[in-house]
C-alpha positions as CSV (number, residue, x, y, z in Angstrom):
1,M,71.4,93.0,87.9
2,N,67.9,91.7,88.5
3,K,68.6,89.1,91.1
4,D,64.9,88.9,92.1
5,H,64.1,87.4,88.7
6,H,65.6,84.1,90.1
7,A,62.4,83.5,92.1
8,E,60.5,83.0,88.8
9,F,62.6,80.1,87.9
10,S,64.0,78.5,91.0
11,S,62.9,76.0,93.6
12,A,65.3,77.6,96.0
13,T,62.6,80.1,96.9
14,G,60.3,77.4,98.0
15,D,58.0,77.5,95.0
16,A,57.1,74.5,92.8
17,R,59.1,75.5,89.8
18,S,61.9,73.3,88.5
19,P,65.5,74.0,89.4
20,F,67.4,76.1,86.8
21,V,70.7,74.7,85.5
22,L,73.0,76.8,83.4
23,V,75.2,74.6,81.1
24,V,78.4,76.2,79.8
25,D,80.8,74.7,77.2
26,D,82.5,76.4,74.3
27,E,81.6,73.3,72.2
28,Q,78.0,74.3,71.4
29,R,77.0,70.7,70.6
30,I,78.0,69.5,74.1
31,A,76.3,72.5,75.9
32,D,73.1,72.0,73.9
33,T,73.1,68.3,74.4
34,L,73.6,68.5,78.1
35,A,70.9,71.2,78.4
36,M,68.5,69.1,76.4
37,I,69.1,66.0,78.6
38,L,68.5,68.1,81.7
39,S,65.4,69.7,80.3
40,S,64.0,66.2,79.3
41,K,64.3,65.2,83.0
42,G,62.3,68.2,84.3
43,Y,65.0,70.8,85.0
44,T,64.9,74.3,83.5
45,S,68.1,74.5,81.6
46,Q,69.9,76.9,79.3
47,A,73.1,76.5,77.3
48,A,75.8,79.2,77.1
49,Y,79.0,79.0,75.0
50,S,81.3,81.3,77.0
51,G,82.0,82.4,80.5
52,V,81.1,86.0,79.7
53,T,77.7,85.0,78.3
54,A,77.1,82.7,81.3
55,L,77.8,85.7,83.7
56,A,75.4,87.8,81.8
57,I,72.7,85.1,82.1
58,C,73.4,84.8,85.8
59,G,72.8,88.6,86.2
60,N,69.3,88.1,84.8
61,C,68.4,84.8,86.3
62,I,70.5,83.2,89.0
63,P,70.9,79.4,88.4
64,D,70.5,76.8,91.1
65,L,73.5,75.0,89.5
66,L,76.3,76.1,87.2
67,L,77.5,73.2,85.1
68,T,80.6,74.3,83.2
69,D,83.4,72.9,81.2
70,V,86.8,73.9,82.6
71,V,89.0,74.5,79.5
72,M,87.4,77.3,77.4
73,P,89.0,80.2,75.6
74,G,88.8,83.6,77.3
75,M,87.3,83.0,80.7
76,N,87.9,79.4,81.7
77,G,85.4,77.4,83.7
78,I,87.2,77.8,87.0
79,E,87.4,81.5,86.7
80,L,83.6,81.5,85.8
81,A,82.9,79.2,88.8
82,M,84.8,81.5,91.2
83,A,82.9,84.6,89.9
84,V,79.6,82.9,90.2
85,R,80.4,81.5,93.7
86,R,81.5,85.0,94.8
87,D,78.5,86.9,93.3
88,F,75.8,84.2,93.8
89,P,76.9,82.1,96.8
90,A,73.7,80.0,96.8
91,C,74.4,78.7,93.3
92,K,75.9,75.2,93.3
93,V,78.8,74.6,90.9
94,L,79.8,71.4,89.0
95,L,82.8,71.3,86.7
96,F,83.5,68.9,83.9
97,S,86.6,68.4,81.8
98,G,88.5,66.0,79.7
99,Q,91.8,67.8,80.1
100,A,94.7,66.7,82.3
101,A,95.7,70.4,82.9
102,T,92.5,70.8,84.9
103,A,94.2,69.4,88.1
104,E,96.6,72.4,88.3
105,M,93.7,74.8,87.7
106,L,91.7,73.2,90.5
107,E,94.7,73.4,92.9
108,E,95.0,77.1,92.1
109,A,91.3,77.7,92.9
110,S,91.6,75.6,96.1
111,S,94.5,77.8,97.2
112,R,92.2,80.8,96.8
113,G,89.5,79.1,99.0
114,Y,87.3,77.7,96.2
115,D,86.6,73.9,96.1
116,F,84.7,72.5,93.2
117,E,83.5,69.0,92.2
118,L,84.7,67.7,88.8
119,L,83.2,65.2,86.4
120,A,85.5,63.7,83.8
121,K,84.5,64.0,80.1
122,P,82.9,62.2,78.5
123,V,80.1,62.5,81.0
124,H,77.6,59.7,81.0
125,P,74.1,61.2,81.1
126,L,73.0,59.0,84.0
127,E,76.1,60.0,86.0
128,L,75.4,63.7,85.2
129,L,71.7,63.4,86.3
130,D,72.6,61.6,89.5
131,K,75.2,64.3,90.4
132,V,72.8,67.2,89.5
133,S,70.0,65.6,91.6
134,E,72.5,65.1,94.5
135,L,73.5,68.8,94.3
136,I,70.2,70.5,93.9
137,G,67.5,67.9,94.3
138,R,64.3,67.5,92.3
139,P,63.5,66.3,89.7
140,A,64.2,62.7,90.5
141,A,66.6,62.5,87.6
142,H,66.4,59.2,85.7
143,A,64.6,57.2,88.5
144,A,61.2,57.7,86.7
145,S,62.4,56.7,83.3
């Protein structure tokens, strides 16, 4: 894994580059739309459509924020979030879901020492931008628009 590659993309190293947000959802349209919204507001963003793909991306470029759906086939978003938090502790995590079963999954993660924030689907773009800005800072989200 080339963890040093992160410095080329992230503000976490103190350079002037925009924060990198990795957006993960098995519904490609949702992942692409959220990544596009974030990019339009000055974040570097990339969409992934599975947890496995997201982990591979993290191995090449550590995100400042992982924004992931919870209910996905194969590796779910909470499993992904726990793996990212374990392997890349500086990466912030924000989950989103429209499924009622998510509460039980969050409780299980909490019992294992992982606490994550959750946004309910559908996520309003301004709410998303506010939360991303709160978690990782710059850009100033929608304030300039």
